[in-house]
Rosetta silent file (secondary structure, phi, psi, omega in degrees, C-alpha in Angstrom):
SEQUENCE: MSHQPAIGGGESEFASKSSLYAEFLAEREEILRHKWIESEKAGHDIGFERALIDWTRNHRARWRQERRDGRQAS
SCORE:     score description
SCORE:     0.000 S_00000001
   1 L     0.000  130.499 -177.721   88.578   77.527  115.167 S_00000001
   2 L   -86.183  141.547  176.648   87.782   81.190  114.759 S_00000001
   3 L   -99.065    4.738  178.340   84.340   82.373  113.700 S_00000001
   4 L   -76.758  130.655  177.251   85.674   85.754  112.641 S_00000001
   5 L   -70.782  140.883  175.636   85.421   86.269  108.878 S_00000001
   6 L   -72.507  143.252  178.547   88.706   86.928  107.159 S_00000001
   7 L   -84.106  109.078  178.433   88.910   90.324  105.562 S_00000001
   8 L  -105.349 -161.985 -178.707   89.159   89.648  101.889 S_00000001
   9 H   -56.984  -45.092 -176.881   88.710   91.888   98.906 S_00000001
  10 H   -65.803  -49.720 -179.194   84.993   92.497   99.495 S_00000001
  11 H   -66.937  -40.009 -179.940   85.132   93.378  103.187 S_00000001
  12 H   -62.226  -43.034  178.935   88.284   95.435  102.776 S_00000001
  13 H   -64.846  -41.844  178.505   86.702   97.451   99.973 S_00000001
  14 H   -60.218  -45.577 -178.967   83.547   97.958  102.036 S_00000001
  15 H   -60.339  -38.828 -178.509   85.591   99.207  105.001 S_00000001
  16 H   -70.900  -20.892  179.614   87.394  101.731  102.834 S_00000001
  17 H  -101.279   -6.673 -176.084   84.059  103.117  101.582 S_00000001
  18 L   -72.184  128.722  177.796   82.232  102.984  104.923 S_00000001
  19 H   -68.253  -32.230  177.330   81.326  106.378  106.372 S_00000001
  20 H   -64.478  -43.232  178.254   81.496  104.883  109.875 S_00000001
  21 H   -65.972  -39.141  177.690   85.044  103.687  109.226 S_00000001
  22 H   -61.917  -40.309  177.004   85.961  107.087  107.795 S_00000001
  23 H   -64.562  -41.825  177.209   84.655  108.724  110.988 S_00000001
  24 H   -58.259  -47.121 -179.135   86.681  106.279  113.077 S_00000001
  25 H   -63.983  -40.713  178.684   89.841  107.142  111.145 S_00000001
  26 H   -64.446  -41.830  179.319   89.200  110.896  111.443 S_00000001
  27 H   -65.940  -43.054  178.449   88.606  110.579  115.178 S_00000001
  28 H   -59.845  -41.550  178.534   91.734  108.460  115.608 S_00000001
  29 H   -61.181  -41.360  177.858   93.740  111.111  113.753 S_00000001
  30 H   -65.208  -39.444  178.273   92.451  113.798  116.139 S_00000001
  31 H   -64.367  -43.136  178.227   93.353  111.675  119.160 S_00000001
  32 H   -64.316  -37.580  176.303   96.875  111.154  117.806 S_00000001
  33 H   -64.055  -44.178  178.257   97.185  114.912  117.191 S_00000001
  34 H   -62.087  -41.762  177.993   95.991  115.560  120.753 S_00000001
  35 H   -58.619  -44.755 -179.754   98.492  112.983  122.049 S_00000001
  36 H   -63.643  -47.661 -178.794  101.323  114.768  120.264 S_00000001
  37 H   -61.501  -49.100 -177.881  100.319  118.226  121.541 S_00000001
  38 H   -68.528  -32.849  176.407   99.829  117.087  125.133 S_00000001
  39 H   -66.725  -39.737  176.629  103.042  115.050  125.058 S_00000001
  40 H   -62.025  -43.672  179.015  104.946  118.134  123.892 S_00000001
  41 H   -62.423  -41.847 -176.985  103.431  120.156  126.757 S_00000001
  42 H   -77.717  -20.254 -178.213  104.285  117.428  129.297 S_00000001
  43 L    83.008    9.886  177.541  107.786  116.908  127.941 S_00000001
  44 L  -160.000  163.469 -179.802  107.210  113.162  127.531 S_00000001
  45 L   -68.946  119.752 -179.029  104.956  110.725  125.720 S_00000001
  46 L   -83.113  -13.172  178.967  101.641  110.653  127.595 S_00000001
  47 L    88.454  152.675 -176.191  100.513  107.482  125.821 S_00000001
  48 H   -65.765  -42.658 -176.211   97.544  106.763  123.617 S_00000001
  49 H   -62.246  -44.781  178.513   95.164  105.717  126.406 S_00000001
  50 H   -63.688  -41.904  178.320   95.627  108.917  128.399 S_00000001
  51 H   -63.702  -42.202  178.982   95.258  111.003  125.230 S_00000001
  52 H   -59.560  -49.145 -178.345   92.138  109.063  124.260 S_00000001
  53 H   -63.880  -46.526 -179.478   90.492  109.589  127.639 S_00000001
  54 H   -63.210  -46.619 -179.543   91.410  113.282  127.815 S_00000001
  55 H   -63.402  -42.265 -179.881   90.329  113.986  124.240 S_00000001
  56 H   -62.502  -44.778 -179.350   87.066  112.084  124.678 S_00000001
  57 H   -68.598  -39.208 -168.084   86.199  113.937  127.895 S_00000001
  58 H  -107.459  -16.644 -171.886   87.251  117.398  126.794 S_00000001
  59 L  -133.383  -21.670 -170.713   87.068  117.671  123.008 S_00000001
  60 H   -60.022  -47.328 -176.558   85.035  114.921  121.358 S_00000001
  61 H   -60.235  -45.534  179.920   81.555  116.467  121.627 S_00000001
  62 H   -66.436  -41.973  179.666   82.694  119.802  120.156 S_00000001
  63 H   -60.717  -44.803  178.891   84.724  118.067  117.421 S_00000001
  64 H   -63.655  -42.621  179.590   81.723  115.960  116.401 S_00000001
  65 H   -62.507  -43.302  178.815   79.417  118.988  116.396 S_00000001
  66 H   -62.917  -38.030  177.130   81.850  120.955  114.242 S_00000001
  67 H   -66.243  -42.640  178.309   82.046  118.045  111.773 S_00000001
  68 H   -62.627  -45.246 -179.784   78.249  117.822  111.629 S_00000001
  69 H   -62.605  -39.365  179.172   77.943  121.576  111.135 S_00000001
  70 H   -66.318  -37.442  178.571   80.568  121.478  108.394 S_00000001
  71 H   -70.809  -36.420 -178.805   78.767  118.687  106.549 S_00000001
  72 H   -70.899  -32.070 -179.715   75.422  120.465  106.787 S_00000001
  73 H   -73.156  -24.066 -177.893   76.895  123.696  105.391 S_00000001
  74 L   -70.276    0.000    0.000   78.274  121.893  102.328 S_00000001
């Protein structure tokens, strides 16, 4: 028997309004974009895990700072 709550209307709605979830989705989108760019350069699909590791090591800190700076300027 699983102790995980099923995602029903309430939890699903909360997730769609959650700023943390929105950040997760934005970050995932950037990783997928990075995966596409690096795969094009390599001439083959580099895979999500490799893209994730490379993006996290080389781009994540700057991307987060730019998002913070953009929110503060608004």
